[in-house]
HTML snippet that shows the backbone in 3Dmol.js (N, CA, C, O; Angstrom):
<script src="https://3Dmol.org/build/3Dmol-min.js"></script>
<div id="view" style="width:600px;height:400px;position:relative"></div>
<script>
const pdb = `
ATOM      1  N   MET A   1     -28.067 145.870 -57.333  1.00  0.00           N
ATOM      2  CA  MET A   1     -29.421 146.219 -57.252  1.00  0.00           C
ATOM      3  C   MET A   1     -29.725 147.502 -57.655  1.00  0.00           C
ATOM      4  O   MET A   1     -28.875 148.370 -57.454  1.00  0.00           O
ATOM      5  N   SER A   2     -30.917 147.837 -58.261  1.00  0.00           N
ATOM      6  CA  SER A   2     -31.251 149.111 -58.897  1.00  0.00           C
ATOM      7  C   SER A   2     -31.690 150.101 -57.777  1.00  0.00           C
ATOM      8  O   SER A   2     -31.691 149.809 -56.581  1.00  0.00           O
ATOM      9  N   ASP A   3     -32.055 151.282 -58.283  1.00  0.00           N
ATOM     10  CA  ASP A   3     -32.606 152.342 -57.381  1.00  0.00           C
ATOM     11  C   ASP A   3     -34.058 152.084 -56.957  1.00  0.00           C
ATOM     12  O   ASP A   3     -34.555 152.686 -56.005  1.00  0.00           O
ATOM     13  N   LYS A   4     -34.718 151.192 -57.670  1.00  0.00           N
ATOM     14  CA  LYS A   4     -36.101 150.917 -57.347  1.00  0.00           C
ATOM     15  C   LYS A   4     -36.300 150.198 -55.994  1.00  0.00           C
ATOM     16  O   LYS A   4     -35.372 149.526 -55.543  1.00  0.00           O
ATOM     17  N   GLU A   5     -37.420 150.305 -55.354  1.00  0.00           N
ATOM     18  CA  GLU A   5     -37.658 149.561 -54.208  1.00  0.00           C
ATOM     19  C   GLU A   5     -37.551 148.010 -54.382  1.00  0.00           C
ATOM     20  O   GLU A   5     -38.090 147.460 -55.342  1.00  0.00           O
ATOM     21  N   PRO A   6     -36.852 147.320 -53.447  1.00  0.00           N
ATOM     22  CA  PRO A   6     -36.593 145.926 -53.680  1.00  0.00           C
ATOM     23  C   PRO A   6     -38.001 145.205 -53.362  1.00  0.00           C
ATOM     24  O   PRO A   6     -38.745 145.645 -52.484  1.00  0.00           O
ATOM     25  N   THR A   7     -38.299 144.137 -54.086  1.00  0.00           N
ATOM     26  CA  THR A   7     -39.445 143.383 -53.891  1.00  0.00           C
ATOM     27  C   THR A   7     -39.274 142.367 -52.893  1.00  0.00           C
ATOM     28  O   THR A   7     -38.144 142.083 -52.494  1.00  0.00           O
ATOM     29  N   PHE A   8     -40.425 141.725 -52.402  1.00  0.00           N
ATOM     30  CA  PHE A   8     -40.230 140.755 -51.331  1.00  0.00           C
ATOM     31  C   PHE A   8     -39.363 139.542 -51.849  1.00  0.00           C
ATOM     32  O   PHE A   8     -38.364 139.113 -51.273  1.00  0.00           O
ATOM     33  N   GLY A   9     -39.896 139.055 -53.025  1.00  0.00           N
ATOM     34  CA  GLY A   9     -39.224 138.073 -53.630  1.00  0.00           C
ATOM     35  C   GLY A   9     -37.616 138.308 -53.989  1.00  0.00           C
ATOM     36  O   GLY A   9     -36.767 137.426 -53.867  1.00  0.00           O
ATOM     37  N   GLY A  10     -37.377 139.547 -54.415  1.00  0.00           N
ATOM     38  CA  GLY A  10     -35.969 140.006 -54.557  1.00  0.00           C
ATOM     39  C   GLY A  10     -35.045 139.959 -53.303  1.00  0.00           C
ATOM     40  O   GLY A  10     -33.852 139.656 -53.298  1.00  0.00           O
ATOM     41  N   LEU A  11     -35.807 140.310 -52.258  1.00  0.00           N
ATOM     42  CA  LEU A  11     -35.111 140.231 -50.948  1.00  0.00           C
ATOM     43  C   LEU A  11     -34.802 138.775 -50.507  1.00  0.00           C
ATOM     44  O   LEU A  11     -33.758 138.504 -49.913  1.00  0.00           O
ATOM     45  N   ILE A  12     -35.679 137.907 -50.795  1.00  0.00           N
ATOM     46  CA  ILE A  12     -35.407 136.494 -50.483  1.00  0.00           C
ATOM     47  C   ILE A  12     -34.295 135.993 -51.302  1.00  0.00           C
ATOM     48  O   ILE A  12     -33.356 135.366 -50.811  1.00  0.00           O
ATOM     49  N   SER A  13     -34.413 136.297 -52.676  1.00  0.00           N
ATOM     50  CA  SER A  13     -33.383 135.736 -53.417  1.00  0.00           C
ATOM     51  C   SER A  13     -31.997 136.256 -53.112  1.00  0.00           C
ATOM     52  O   SER A  13     -31.039 135.487 -53.029  1.00  0.00           O
ATOM     53  N   GLU A  14     -31.886 137.608 -52.941  1.00  0.00           N
ATOM     54  CA  GLU A  14     -30.574 138.195 -52.506  1.00  0.00           C
ATOM     55  C   GLU A  14     -29.993 137.613 -51.197  1.00  0.00           C
ATOM     56  O   GLU A  14     -28.794 137.349 -51.107  1.00  0.00           O
ATOM     57  N   THR A  15     -30.847 137.424 -50.207  1.00  0.00           N
ATOM     58  CA  THR A  15     -30.372 136.988 -48.994  1.00  0.00           C
ATOM     59  C   THR A  15     -29.983 135.461 -49.054  1.00  0.00           C
ATOM     60  O   THR A  15     -28.992 135.024 -48.467  1.00  0.00           O
ATOM     61  N   ARG A  16     -30.904 134.617 -49.867  1.00  0.00           N
ATOM     62  CA  ARG A  16     -30.541 133.292 -50.065  1.00  0.00           C
ATOM     63  C   ARG A  16     -29.329 133.075 -50.782  1.00  0.00           C
ATOM     64  O   ARG A  16     -28.582 132.167 -50.417  1.00  0.00           O
ATOM     65  N   LYS A  17     -29.032 133.813 -51.784  1.00  0.00           N
ATOM     66  CA  LYS A  17     -27.722 133.851 -52.443  1.00  0.00           C
ATOM     67  C   LYS A  17     -26.562 134.233 -51.754  1.00  0.00           C
ATOM     68  O   LYS A  17     -25.477 133.683 -51.941  1.00  0.00           O
ATOM     69  N   GLY A  18     -26.768 135.260 -50.874  1.00  0.00           N
ATOM     70  CA  GLY A  18     -25.712 135.702 -50.009  1.00  0.00           C
ATOM     71  C   GLY A  18     -25.203 134.617 -48.905  1.00  0.00           C
ATOM     72  O   GLY A  18     -24.071 134.588 -48.421  1.00  0.00           O
ATOM     73  N   LYS A  19     -26.238 133.764 -48.623  1.00  0.00           N
ATOM     74  CA  LYS A  19     -25.929 132.692 -47.659  1.00  0.00           C
ATOM     75  C   LYS A  19     -25.477 131.397 -48.357  1.00  0.00           C
ATOM     76  O   LYS A  19     -25.179 130.413 -47.680  1.00  0.00           O
ATOM     77  N   GLY A  20     -25.423 131.383 -49.688  1.00  0.00           N
ATOM     78  CA  GLY A  20     -25.003 130.251 -50.433  1.00  0.00           C
ATOM     79  C   GLY A  20     -25.949 129.138 -50.346  1.00  0.00           C
ATOM     80  O   GLY A  20     -25.516 127.986 -50.319  1.00  0.00           O
ATOM     81  N   ILE A  21     -27.271 129.398 -50.299  1.00  0.00           N
ATOM     82  CA  ILE A  21     -28.379 128.330 -50.269  1.00  0.00           C
ATOM     83  C   ILE A  21     -28.938 128.174 -51.555  1.00  0.00           C
ATOM     84  O   ILE A  21     -29.160 129.215 -52.174  1.00  0.00           O
ATOM     85  N   SER A  22     -29.220 127.067 -52.104  1.00  0.00           N
ATOM     86  CA  SER A  22     -29.896 126.854 -53.297  1.00  0.00           C
ATOM     87  C   SER A  22     -31.438 126.909 -53.158  1.00  0.00           C
ATOM     88  O   SER A  22     -31.922 126.562 -52.081  1.00  0.00           O
ATOM     89  N   GLN A  23     -32.244 127.315 -54.158  1.00  0.00           N
ATOM     90  CA  GLN A  23     -33.603 127.355 -54.068  1.00  0.00           C
ATOM     91  C   GLN A  23     -34.111 126.014 -53.521  1.00  0.00           C
ATOM     92  O   GLN A  23     -34.965 126.007 -52.634  1.00  0.00           O
ATOM     93  N   LYS A  24     -33.631 124.930 -54.006  1.00  0.00           N
ATOM     94  CA  LYS A  24     -34.125 123.676 -53.564  1.00  0.00           C
ATOM     95  C   LYS A  24     -33.896 123.424 -52.036  1.00  0.00           C
ATOM     96  O   LYS A  24     -34.762 122.885 -51.347  1.00  0.00           O
ATOM     97  N   GLU A  25     -32.728 123.825 -51.551  1.00  0.00           N
ATOM     98  CA  GLU A  25     -32.387 123.745 -50.179  1.00  0.00           C
ATOM     99  C   GLU A  25     -33.327 124.707 -49.302  1.00  0.00           C
ATOM    100  O   GLU A  25     -33.796 124.343 -48.223  1.00  0.00           O
ATOM    101  N   LEU A  26     -33.539 125.875 -49.825  1.00  0.00           N
ATOM    102  CA  LEU A  26     -34.415 126.719 -48.982  1.00  0.00           C
ATOM    103  C   LEU A  26     -35.831 126.297 -48.997  1.00  0.00           C
ATOM    104  O   LEU A  26     -36.503 126.409 -47.971  1.00  0.00           O
ATOM    105  N   ALA A  27     -36.387 125.768 -50.209  1.00  0.00           N
ATOM    106  CA  ALA A  27     -37.722 125.336 -50.265  1.00  0.00           C
ATOM    107  C   ALA A  27     -38.017 124.217 -49.346  1.00  0.00           C
ATOM    108  O   ALA A  27     -39.123 124.068 -48.827  1.00  0.00           O
ATOM    109  N   ALA A  28     -36.927 123.372 -49.139  1.00  0.00           N
ATOM    110  CA  ALA A  28     -37.150 122.140 -48.248  1.00  0.00           C
ATOM    111  C   ALA A  28     -37.279 122.677 -46.806  1.00  0.00           C
ATOM    112  O   ALA A  28     -37.820 121.947 -45.976  1.00  0.00           O
ATOM    113  N   LYS A  29     -36.845 123.840 -46.459  1.00  0.00           N
ATOM    114  CA  LYS A  29     -36.957 124.350 -45.055  1.00  0.00           C
ATOM    115  C   LYS A  29     -38.162 125.066 -44.821  1.00  0.00           C
ATOM    116  O   LYS A  29     -38.459 125.307 -43.651  1.00  0.00           O
ATOM    117  N   ILE A  30     -38.959 125.471 -45.808  1.00  0.00           N
ATOM    118  CA  ILE A  30     -40.092 126.299 -45.727  1.00  0.00           C
ATOM    119  C   ILE A  30     -41.256 125.374 -45.697  1.00  0.00           C
ATOM    120  O   ILE A  30     -41.519 124.736 -46.716  1.00  0.00           O
ATOM    121  N   LEU A  31     -41.971 125.243 -44.634  1.00  0.00           N
ATOM    122  CA  LEU A  31     -43.038 124.339 -44.531  1.00  0.00           C
ATOM    123  C   LEU A  31     -44.433 125.053 -44.603  1.00  0.00           C
ATOM    124  O   LEU A  31     -44.650 126.172 -44.139  1.00  0.00           O
ATOM    125  N   LYS A  32     -45.321 124.287 -45.225  1.00  0.00           N
ATOM    126  CA  LYS A  32     -46.711 124.814 -45.437  1.00  0.00           C
ATOM    127  C   LYS A  32     -47.453 124.475 -44.153  1.00  0.00           C
ATOM    128  O   LYS A  32     -46.889 123.773 -43.314  1.00  0.00           O
ATOM    129  N   GLU A  33     -48.740 124.952 -43.941  1.00  0.00           N
ATOM    130  CA  GLU A  33     -49.445 124.595 -42.795  1.00  0.00           C
ATOM    131  C   GLU A  33     -49.758 123.139 -42.621  1.00  0.00           C
ATOM    132  O   GLU A  33     -50.150 122.737 -41.525  1.00  0.00           O
ATOM    133  N   ASP A  34     -49.600 122.284 -43.693  1.00  0.00           N
ATOM    134  CA  ASP A  34     -49.798 120.807 -43.521  1.00  0.00           C
ATOM    135  C   ASP A  34     -48.411 120.111 -43.180  1.00  0.00           C
ATOM    136  O   ASP A  34     -48.321 118.884 -43.134  1.00  0.00           O
ATOM    137  N   GLY A  35     -47.397 120.908 -42.959  1.00  0.00           N
ATOM    138  CA  GLY A  35     -46.054 120.344 -42.688  1.00  0.00           C
ATOM    139  C   GLY A  35     -45.203 119.803 -43.813  1.00  0.00           C
ATOM    140  O   GLY A  35     -44.110 119.277 -43.609  1.00  0.00           O
ATOM    141  N   GLU A  36     -45.742 119.951 -45.002  1.00  0.00           N
ATOM    142  CA  GLU A  36     -44.951 119.638 -46.234  1.00  0.00           C
ATOM    143  C   GLU A  36     -44.164 120.819 -46.661  1.00  0.00           C
ATOM    144  O   GLU A  36     -44.618 121.947 -46.467  1.00  0.00           O
ATOM    145  N   ALA A  37     -43.047 120.640 -47.213  1.00  0.00           N
ATOM    146  CA  ALA A  37     -42.257 121.652 -47.803  1.00  0.00           C
ATOM    147  C   ALA A  37     -42.763 122.191 -49.088  1.00  0.00           C
ATOM    148  O   ALA A  37     -43.379 121.472 -49.876  1.00  0.00           O
ATOM    149  N   ILE A  38     -42.514 123.451 -49.318  1.00  0.00           N
ATOM    150  CA  ILE A  38     -43.062 124.032 -50.490  1.00  0.00           C
ATOM    151  C   ILE A  38     -42.127 123.548 -51.704  1.00  0.00           C
ATOM    152  O   ILE A  38     -40.989 123.142 -51.469  1.00  0.00           O
ATOM    153  N   ALA A  39     -42.602 123.599 -52.907  1.00  0.00           N
ATOM    154  CA  ALA A  39     -41.946 123.180 -54.007  1.00  0.00           C
ATOM    155  C   ALA A  39     -40.818 124.324 -54.466  1.00  0.00           C
ATOM    156  O   ALA A  39     -41.039 125.529 -54.348  1.00  0.00           O
ATOM    157  N   PRO A  40     -39.670 123.816 -54.965  1.00  0.00           N
ATOM    158  CA  PRO A  40     -38.659 124.788 -55.451  1.00  0.00           C
ATOM    159  C   PRO A  40     -39.276 125.708 -56.611  1.00  0.00           C
ATOM    160  O   PRO A  40     -38.813 126.840 -56.748  1.00  0.00           O
ATOM    161  N   GLN A  41     -40.191 125.308 -57.358  1.00  0.00           N
ATOM    162  CA  GLN A  41     -40.751 126.085 -58.363  1.00  0.00           C
ATOM    163  C   GLN A  41     -41.602 127.156 -57.848  1.00  0.00           C
ATOM    164  O   GLN A  41     -41.704 128.233 -58.436  1.00  0.00           O
ATOM    165  N   TYR A  42     -42.247 126.867 -56.699  1.00  0.00           N
ATOM    166  CA  TYR A  42     -43.134 127.842 -56.083  1.00  0.00           C
ATOM    167  C   TYR A  42     -42.178 129.067 -55.568  1.00  0.00           C
ATOM    168  O   TYR A  42     -42.480 130.243 -55.768  1.00  0.00           O
ATOM    169  N   LEU A  43     -41.045 128.678 -54.914  1.00  0.00           N
ATOM    170  CA  LEU A  43     -40.064 129.566 -54.361  1.00  0.00           C
ATOM    171  C   LEU A  43     -39.552 130.439 -55.551  1.00  0.00           C
ATOM    172  O   LEU A  43     -39.536 131.665 -55.446  1.00  0.00           O
ATOM    173  N   ASN A  44     -39.148 129.822 -56.647  1.00  0.00           N
ATOM    174  CA  ASN A  44     -38.750 130.503 -57.881  1.00  0.00           C
ATOM    175  C   ASN A  44     -39.710 131.471 -58.252  1.00  0.00           C
ATOM    176  O   ASN A  44     -39.319 132.624 -58.430  1.00  0.00           O
ATOM    177  N   ASP A  45     -41.094 131.142 -58.420  1.00  0.00           N
ATOM    178  CA  ASP A  45     -42.102 131.995 -58.667  1.00  0.00           C
ATOM    179  C   ASP A  45     -42.171 133.270 -57.811  1.00  0.00           C
ATOM    180  O   ASP A  45     -42.393 134.379 -58.298  1.00  0.00           O
ATOM    181  N   ILE A  46     -41.955 133.026 -56.437  1.00  0.00           N
ATOM    182  CA  ILE A  46     -42.097 134.072 -55.591  1.00  0.00           C
ATOM    183  C   ILE A  46     -40.829 135.112 -55.784  1.00  0.00           C
ATOM    184  O   ILE A  46     -40.969 136.334 -55.727  1.00  0.00           O
ATOM    185  N   GLU A  47     -39.652 134.490 -56.005  1.00  0.00           N
ATOM    186  CA  GLU A  47     -38.511 135.312 -56.185  1.00  0.00           C
ATOM    187  C   GLU A  47     -38.526 136.186 -57.432  1.00  0.00           C
ATOM    188  O   GLU A  47     -37.904 137.245 -57.509  1.00  0.00           O
ATOM    189  N   HIS A  48     -39.344 135.627 -58.492  1.00  0.00           N
ATOM    190  CA  HIS A  48     -39.471 136.398 -59.693  1.00  0.00           C
ATOM    191  C   HIS A  48     -40.716 137.222 -59.731  1.00  0.00           C
ATOM    192  O   HIS A  48     -40.981 137.818 -60.775  1.00  0.00           O
ATOM    193  N   GLY A  49     -41.494 137.312 -58.712  1.00  0.00           N
ATOM    194  CA  GLY A  49     -42.679 138.131 -58.797  1.00  0.00           C
ATOM    195  C   GLY A  49     -43.858 137.597 -59.365  1.00  0.00           C
ATOM    196  O   GLY A  49     -44.821 138.337 -59.568  1.00  0.00           O
ATOM    197  N   ARG A  50     -43.892 136.331 -59.660  1.00  0.00           N
ATOM    198  CA  ARG A  50     -44.868 135.542 -60.319  1.00  0.00           C
ATOM    199  C   ARG A  50     -46.024 135.245 -59.574  1.00  0.00           C
ATOM    200  O   ARG A  50     -47.163 135.241 -60.041  1.00  0.00           O
ATOM    201  N   ARG A  51     -45.651 134.944 -58.162  1.00  0.00           N
ATOM    202  CA  ARG A  51     -46.590 134.530 -57.117  1.00  0.00           C
ATOM    203  C   ARG A  51     -46.312 135.277 -55.838  1.00  0.00           C
ATOM    204  O   ARG A  51     -45.193 135.670 -55.509  1.00  0.00           O
ATOM    205  N   THR A  52     -47.521 135.456 -55.076  1.00  0.00           N
ATOM    206  CA  THR A  52     -47.376 136.086 -53.814  1.00  0.00           C
ATOM    207  C   THR A  52     -47.725 134.994 -52.773  1.00  0.00           C
ATOM    208  O   THR A  52     -48.764 134.343 -52.881  1.00  0.00           O
ATOM    209  N   PRO A  53     -46.817 134.795 -51.731  1.00  0.00           N
ATOM    210  CA  PRO A  53     -47.166 133.806 -50.784  1.00  0.00           C
ATOM    211  C   PRO A  53     -48.364 134.301 -49.827  1.00  0.00           C
ATOM    212  O   PRO A  53     -48.571 135.492 -49.594  1.00  0.00           O
ATOM    213  N   SER A  54     -49.055 133.340 -49.353  1.00  0.00           N
ATOM    214  CA  SER A  54     -50.113 133.687 -48.450  1.00  0.00           C
ATOM    215  C   SER A  54     -49.489 134.032 -47.023  1.00  0.00           C
ATOM    216  O   SER A  54     -50.223 134.359 -46.091  1.00  0.00           O
TER     217      SER A  54
END
`;
const viewer = $3Dmol.createViewer("view");
viewer.addModel(pdb, "pdb");
viewer.setStyle({}, {cartoon: {color: "spectrum"}});
viewer.zoomTo();
viewer.render();
</script>
């Protein structure tokens, strides 16, 4: 990791990888308000700073 402040998505990515969990596996465990899982692409966008979760 670089000297700059870690991003929210970067922390998620680093922690997920440290636990050996794929984006698909983690996305399936994160539920929206309607009870449906988030899409793996949405998690990917968060990890890369392209989206900000609500």
